[in-house]
N, C-alpha and C positions, 0 to 999 in steps of 0.2 A: 075195473078200468082204472080207478085212482091208484091202485097198487101198481099197475103196469106203468103208468105215467111216472109215479114216484120212483119205481125201480129203474126206469130208463134214465131219469134225471140223475139219480144217484150214480149209476154206471158212468154216465157222461162226466160227471164231476170227478169221479175217481180216476178216470182216464186222463182228464185234463191235469189233475193234481199230480199224477205220476209223471206225465211228460214234462211238466214245469219243474218238478224236483230233479229229474234227470238232466234237463236243460241247464240247470244251475250247477252242474258238475258235482252233485252230491250223490252219495250212495243211496239208492232207492230204499225207502223205509227208515232212513236215519233221522229224519225230522219228526216233529210232533204229528200225531194223528189229527188231521184237521177237524174231524167230526166229533172226537171225544176230548181233545186237548185244547181246542181253539174256539173262538167265537163266544157268543153270549151263552150258549149251552154249557160250555166248560166253566164259564164264570158262575153260572147259577147252580150247576150240579157237579161239583168237584169230586164227589165220592161215588156218584152214580153214573157210570159211563153210558148206560143205555138211555138215561134221561137226557144227558148232554147231547148225544147223537140225535135223539128224537127232537129235542128243542131246536137244534141247528137246522135240521131238515125242515121242520115245520116253519121256522122263522123265515128263511129265504132260500130253501132247498140247499142250504149249506154253502152257498157261494161266498159269504163273508168269512166263514171259518176257513174255507179252502184258500181264499186270498190271503188271510192272515198267516196261514201255515207256510205258504209258498213265498210270499213277498217279504214277510217279517216274522219269522218263527219265534223271535224273542218276545213277541207280544202274546204268545200263547201261555205265558206263565208270569209269575212275579207280580209286580205292582198293578198291572192292568187287571189281572184276575181278582186280586184282593180288593181293588177299588170297585170293580163291578159287583162283587159280593157285598161290599159295604153299602153300595147304592141300593141294591135289591133289598137288603135287610132293613135299611133305615130310610126308605124312600120318603115316607110321609114327613119324617123329621127334617130330611134334607130339603124337601120342597118348602117347608115352612121357614127354615133357616135361610134358604136362598132368597125367598121373598123379603125376609128381614134384613139380609145382607151380612149376617154373621151367625155363628153358633158352633158348638163343639163337633158336630157331625160334619159340617161343611169344612171346618178347619182340618179335621182329620183326613177327609177325602183329598183336599188339595195338597196337604203335606205328603200323603201317600204317593201322589203323582209327581212329587218333587218340586212343587210350586212354593217358592219362597214367600214368607209372610208379607213382604212388601208388594207382592203381585196378587194377593188374595182378593183385594177389592175390585181390581180390574177383571179378574177371572170370574168372580161372582157376578159382576154386572153383565158380562157376556153370557153367562149361563142363564141369568134372569131374562135377558132379551130373547135368547133362543127358545126358552121354555114358554114364554108368554104366548107365542103362536101355537105351540103344542096344547097348552092348557085351555086356550079359548076355542079350540076346535070343538064343534058340537058333538063329535064322536069320542071325545076324550074319555068320558065316563064309561064307555063301552069297552075300552082297551083293557087287556089283561095286565096284571102286575108286571109281568115280563116285558110287555111292550112299553109300559110307562118307564120302567127301569132302563130299558135299552135307549129310549129317547133321551132320558136324563144323562146317561153315560155318553152318548154322542155329543150332547151339548157341552158337557164338562170337558170331554177330550178336545173338542174344538177350541174351547176357551183356554184350556191349559196350553195347547199348542201355540195359540196366538199371544198369550200374555206371560207365560212362565218360561224361564230359561232353565232347562234341565237336560 
């Protein structure tokens, strides 16, 4: 039954994705594959397509990846992917440095996102505020590394958008 539900959801998403791509006057299939090239799955599993697809489907039935591919395909590669990979690989260090307010991983991450040094303190403060709710949640310790990395990425992206001009 779960396979049937998952298959139906996947089919629906693919149909929506196809219609959105066509609606934007693009040649069908000319953009990134939303399930393997976009979303947190692509960020975490750059060389393993099946793992990227699985991760995106498991995370939110692929809706974030599809939205990224159709609304802003440029987010499916480049600095966002590299930054997501850095966050996932160095999550513990980033968390500690964010709490402290500085550190080499934190600086590298913000620089990768195009945040100028003069904006780092404000961005870091925003990340800290957003993560404080996440970390104090009683279920935080039960979350997977992917879920924690994704929450950190969301907090960072929001902070960079609000505080950094790029």
